C-alpha distance (Angstrom), angle and dihedral (degrees) to the residues before:
residue distance angle dihedral
M1 . . .
K2 3.81 . .
L3 3.78 138.4 .
Q4 3.78 120.0 -119.6
L5 3.79 133.4 -177.8
E6 3.79 112.1 -125.9
K7 3.81 119.6 -167.6
R8 3.80 114.2 -119.1
P9 3.82 118.5 -127.7
Q10 3.81 86.7 -122.2
P11 3.82 134.5 -0.3
S12 3.79 114.1 -76.9
R13 3.80 111.1 -112.6
R14 3.78 89.9 -159.2
W15 3.81 92.9 57.3
I16 3.79 91.8 44.8
Y17 3.81 87.4 68.9
L18 3.81 99.0 29.5
S19 3.81 97.6 52.2
P20 3.86 96.2 68.9
L21 3.81 90.2 50.4
L22 3.80 92.3 47.2
A23 3.81 90.4 46.9
V24 3.82 90.2 54.5
V25 3.83 91.3 50.0
I26 3.82 92.9 48.4
T27 3.81 90.1 46.9
M28 3.78 90.1 54.0
L29 3.83 91.6 50.0
V30 3.81 96.1 46.2
G31 3.81 91.0 39.5
G32 3.80 88.8 53.2
A33 3.80 89.3 53.2
L34 3.82 89.1 50.3
F35 3.80 91.7 51.7
A36 3.81 90.3 47.4
A37 3.81 89.6 53.2
L38 3.80 87.2 54.8
G39 3.81 89.5 55.3
K40 3.80 97.0 -103.9
N41 3.78 129.2 126.1
P42 3.84 102.4 -100.1
V43 3.81 95.1 -154.2
E44 3.79 91.4 49.6
A45 3.81 91.8 46.8
I46 3.83 94.5 50.3
A47 3.81 91.0 44.2
T48 3.79 90.4 50.5
I49 3.81 92.0 52.2
F50 3.80 98.5 45.0
W51 3.81 105.8 22.8
E52 3.79 107.6 32.7
P53 3.86 97.7 63.4
L54 3.81 92.0 50.6
F55 3.79 106.1 34.7
G56 3.81 107.0 8.7
E57 3.78 128.7 112.6
F58 3.82 93.2 -85.4
A59 3.80 97.2 35.9
F60 3.82 90.2 122.5
Y61 3.83 86.8 67.7
Y62 3.81 98.5 39.1
R63 3.81 99.6 46.2
P64 3.84 95.3 69.6
Q65 3.80 87.3 50.9
L66 3.81 88.5 66.7
L67 3.80 88.0 71.0
V68 3.81 92.6 43.4
K69 3.81 93.4 51.5
G70 3.79 96.7 34.0
A71 3.83 99.8 49.8
P72 3.84 98.2 70.4
L73 3.81 91.4 42.8
I74 3.81 92.0 52.1
L75 3.81 93.9 43.7
I76 3.82 93.0 51.1
A77 3.81 94.3 40.8
I78 3.82 92.5 52.8
G79 3.80 90.1 56.9
L80 3.81 92.9 45.4
S81 3.80 92.3 48.8
L82 3.81 92.3 60.5
G83 3.78 91.0 58.0
F84 3.80 94.6 40.4
R85 3.80 90.8 53.6
A86 3.80 89.1 52.6
G87 3.81 93.5 46.7
I88 3.82 92.8 -106.5
W89 3.79 110.7 131.1
N90 3.79 117.2 -151.3
I91 3.82 106.3 -179.7
G92 3.81 94.1 162.1
A93 3.80 102.0 75.8
E94 3.80 88.5 121.9
G95 3.79 89.9 64.8
Q96 3.81 92.4 46.3
Y97 3.81 88.6 49.3
I98 3.82 90.1 54.1
I99 3.81 94.7 46.8
G100 3.81 90.7 48.1
A101 3.80 89.7 53.0
L102 3.81 92.1 48.3
S103 3.81 91.8 48.1
G104 3.80 93.8 48.9
A105 3.80 93.5 44.3
G106 3.80 90.0 46.9
V107 3.81 90.6 59.0
A108 3.81 91.6 47.6
L109 3.80 93.4 49.7
A110 3.81 91.2 45.6
F111 3.83 90.3 57.9
Y112 3.82 95.7 38.6
P113 3.04 123.3 162.0
L114 3.83 94.9 12.2
D115 3.81 109.3 117.6
A116 3.82 101.4 -151.7
W117 3.80 131.8 142.0
F118 3.81 94.7 -125.9
V119 3.82 95.7 61.0
F120 3.80 96.0 82.7
P121 3.85 95.9 45.8
L122 3.81 88.9 50.4
M123 3.80 89.2 50.4
A124 3.81 90.3 52.7
L125 3.80 91.0 49.0
A126 3.81 91.9 48.0
G127 3.80 91.8 47.4
A128 3.80 92.5 51.9
L129 3.82 92.7 45.2
G130 3.82 92.0 47.5
G131 3.79 92.6 52.1
W132 3.81 90.7 43.2
A133 3.81 92.3 52.4
W134 3.82 91.9 48.8
G135 3.80 90.3 48.8
M136 3.80 91.7 49.5
I137 3.81 92.5 60.5
P138 3.84 94.7 74.2
A139 3.83 89.4 38.0
V140 3.81 94.3 55.7
L141 3.82 93.0 41.5
K142 3.80 90.0 51.0
L143 3.79 92.8 51.2
R144 3.81 96.5 40.8
F145 3.81 102.1 38.2
G146 3.81 104.6 13.0
T147 3.81 93.8 -115.8
N148 3.79 122.3 165.0
E149 3.82 110.2 -98.5
I150 3.81 91.2 -153.8
L151 3.81 94.1 61.0
V152 3.80 96.5 37.9
S153 3.81 95.4 48.2
L154 3.82 91.1 45.8
M155 3.82 94.0 49.1
L156 3.80 90.2 49.5
V157 3.81 88.4 62.2
Y158 3.81 89.6 69.1
V159 3.79 91.2 47.4
A160 3.81 89.4 52.1
E161 3.81 91.0 49.6
Q162 3.80 90.3 54.1
L163 3.80 90.1 49.2
L164 3.80 89.1 50.6
A165 3.80 91.8 53.2
A166 3.81 91.5 45.4
M167 3.81 92.0 51.6
A168 3.80 94.0 45.5
L169 3.81 90.0 51.9
G170 3.80 97.1 36.1
P171 3.82 136.7 20.7
M172 3.82 96.1 9.4
K173 3.80 96.3 41.8
N174 3.79 113.5 128.4
P175 3.83 107.8 -106.5
D176 3.79 88.5 -153.8
G177 3.82 94.0 46.4
M178 3.83 96.1 97.6
G179 3.80 91.4 -119.5
F180 3.80 97.6 -53.0
P181 3.83 116.1 136.0
G182 3.78 117.5 -107.4
S183 3.79 138.9 70.1
R184 3.77 129.8 -91.5
N185 3.78 113.8 -66.8
L186 3.80 105.7 -99.6
Q187 3.81 90.0 -159.2
D188 3.82 85.7 73.4
Y189 3.81 91.6 52.5
P190 3.84 106.0 76.5
A191 3.82 96.3 -163.2
A192 3.84 91.2 55.5
H193 3.80 101.4 35.1
N194 3.80 117.8 112.1
A195 3.81 93.3 -149.0
D196 3.81 128.3 175.2
L197 3.80 111.1 -78.8
I198 3.82 86.6 -145.8
T199 3.79 112.3 31.3
G200 3.79 112.9 -108.1
S201 3.81 94.4 3.5
G202 3.81 98.7 102.5
L203 3.82 87.4 -130.9
H204 3.80 108.2 134.7
W205 3.81 133.9 150.8
G206 3.80 91.0 -83.6
V207 3.81 89.9 61.4
V208 3.81 90.0 49.3
A209 3.81 90.4 50.1
A210 3.82 90.9 49.8
L211 3.81 91.0 51.5
V212 3.81 91.5 48.5
A213 3.82 89.9 48.8
V214 3.82 91.5 52.4
I215 3.83 91.9 50.6
A216 3.82 93.3 43.9
A217 3.82 92.7 48.8
Y218 3.81 91.0 48.1
I219 3.81 91.2 53.0
L220 3.82 92.7 42.2
L221 3.81 95.0 51.8
G222 3.78 96.3 39.9
R223 3.79 105.6 33.7
H224 3.81 109.8 22.2
M225 3.80 132.7 78.7
L226 3.81 90.7 -131.0
G227 3.79 89.8 56.9
Y228 3.79 89.6 50.8
Q229 3.82 89.8 52.1
I230 3.81 90.5 49.9
R231 3.80 91.9 52.2
L232 3.79 93.2 43.2
S233 3.82 92.9 50.1
G234 3.79 91.0 54.1
E235 3.80 97.1 43.0
A236 3.82 100.8 37.4
P237 3.84 113.7 9.0
R238 3.79 93.7 176.1
A239 3.80 93.0 51.0
A240 3.82 88.8 47.6
R241 3.81 90.8 58.1
F242 3.81 90.8 50.4
A243 3.81 88.5 49.2
G244 3.80 90.5 58.1
V245 3.82 98.5 -104.0
K246 3.79 110.6 156.2
P247 3.84 106.5 -141.1
G248 3.80 93.0 -163.9
L249 3.80 94.2 57.6
L250 3.80 90.2 43.3
T251 3.83 90.0 53.5
L252 3.80 91.0 51.2
F253 3.81 91.8 47.9
C254 3.81 97.0 46.8
L255 3.81 97.6 43.6
G256 3.81 91.8 41.4
T257 3.81 93.8 48.7
S258 3.79 94.4 45.9
G259 3.79 89.8 48.0
A260 3.81 92.3 49.8
L261 3.82 93.0 49.9
A262 3.82 91.6 46.8
G263 3.80 89.6 49.1
L264 3.80 90.4 50.7
A265 3.79 89.8 51.0
G266 3.81 89.7 52.7
M267 3.80 92.1 49.1
F268 3.81 93.0 50.1
E269 3.80 90.2 48.1
V270 3.82 97.2 48.7
S271 3.80 91.5 46.7
G272 3.80 93.8 44.8
P273 3.83 130.6 22.0
A274 3.84 96.5 10.6
G275 3.79 94.5 38.3
Q276 3.80 98.9 -167.7
V277 3.78 146.9 37.1
S278 3.81 107.1 -97.6
I279 3.80 136.5 160.7
D280 3.81 91.5 -104.6
F281 3.81 96.1 40.2
N282 3.81 95.1 120.6
V283 3.80 113.1 73.9
G284 3.80 100.0 179.4
Y285 3.80 100.1 -87.4
G286 3.80 90.3 139.6
F287 3.80 92.1 58.1
T288 3.81 95.6 39.2
A289 3.81 88.9 53.1
I290 3.82 88.1 65.8
I291 3.81 88.1 62.0
V292 3.81 89.7 46.5
A293 3.82 92.1 51.1
F294 3.80 93.9 52.3
L295 3.80 94.7 38.6
G296 3.82 87.0 55.3
R297 3.82 90.3 50.9
L298 3.83 89.8 -117.9
H299 3.81 87.5 -74.2
P300 3.82 117.7 129.8
V301 3.82 95.4 -130.2
G302 3.79 91.8 43.3
I303 3.81 89.8 50.3
A304 3.82 90.7 53.0
L305 3.81 90.6 53.3
A306 3.80 92.9 42.9
G307 3.81 90.6 49.6
L308 3.79 91.0 55.2
L309 3.81 90.3 47.1
M310 3.79 91.5 51.5
A311 3.81 89.9 46.4
L312 3.80 86.8 54.1
T313 3.81 90.4 56.0
Y314 3.82 89.9 49.4
I315 3.80 93.3 52.6
G316 3.80 95.0 38.0
G317 3.79 89.7 46.7
E318 3.81 91.2 54.6
I319 3.81 89.6 49.8
A320 3.81 90.6 48.7
Q321 3.79 90.8 50.6
G322 3.79 91.1 52.6
N323 3.81 100.1 39.2
L324 3.81 102.4 32.4
G325 3.78 102.0 25.5
L326 3.80 94.4 -120.9
P327 3.83 112.5 166.2
A328 3.80 117.5 -112.7
A329 3.82 90.0 -123.3
A330 3.81 90.1 61.3
I331 3.80 91.0 54.2
Q332 3.81 91.1 48.6
M333 3.80 89.9 49.9
F334 3.79 89.4 49.6
Q335 3.82 90.0 54.2
G336 3.80 91.9 46.7
M337 3.80 90.4 52.8
L338 3.80 88.7 66.6
L339 3.80 92.5 66.7
F340 3.80 93.1 39.5
F341 3.79 94.2 53.5
L342 3.79 92.6 39.7
L343 3.80 90.0 57.3
A344 3.81 90.0 45.5
V345 3.80 95.3 49.5
D346 3.79 90.9 41.3
V347 3.81 88.2 74.4
L348 3.81 86.7 78.0
T349 3.79 89.8 63.4
N350 3.81 91.4 68.7
Y351 3.80 100.7 21.1
R352 3.78 136.1 45.6
L353 3.79 127.3 -150.2
R354 3.80 114.2 -117.1
L355 3.80 124.5 -168.6
L356 3.81 108.1 -140.9
R357 3.78 127.2 -168.1
R358 3.80 113.7 -128.7
P359 3.81 113.3 -119.7
E360 3.80 112.0 -105.2
A361 3.80 117.6 -114.3
A362 3.80 114.6 -104.7
């Protein structure tokens, strides 16, 4: 007897929705084994990550953080999903996130200490334009020289990180910071602060932008000709060319849009939860959003749910680090397992397992 993968005539709709759930379950089991190997109680560790933020003693404090942590992930993942569905691979959202934050903070610091209503809208515009411009670099290079957008966008992340360090230590350094790296704290600048719209709720303008992005992407993909072209380009590139889809324009749109949304996420973060430009401002949201996009099946509603789930692992992971002494690397590995097992289980969407009997020897 042996197992063999047999290609399905068409992708299984049942496994399209079951595979993310199964991937989460397998991640919990393997993650529990990892925590046990580190000398921790696996049941307690998993419960701390998934239960404590929602129903624990201090859940009233942690629940609003789901929106704070989830909003940038959802906003970035929505932009990435458009390109991924079209077969355009932007792996450099982390760099676009950083440039958007630097652009937005630059506007705020340029107007400091002016307390005017137009400062924050200008920051949002600058953040989106900064991310868009950074995303257009791999797009233009791909169209002009045929470069690989995966490599170019990824390499630009490291360039953005160096720019971040240079700004935190140079032009954006707080003149009243007694020599410490980092900009002024934008939370102390009312005109530039992305504060909670309802105190203590975690609902700020970044959450609103993420919700708008989910709705807009849902309408675009399901009701608009451009969305149809995006889906067609990813599913049948040759048919898309016969249908009159222009791949160059689609590349510019997808990379530009994903860059703009990542830049917006960076601006909302630097003006809100993070509060300032610092050397360690970026925490990997741009890379984690790739997991969120695929965990949500590249569907806007699925991405919203996956973003909240990933936010739960962030918050629960921080609690586990504090209460159980789990290393941060173990939590990051646990999060990475989600994508690994999703890709592994996803094989069952296009293939089925068949049990074959070995032929008997003559």
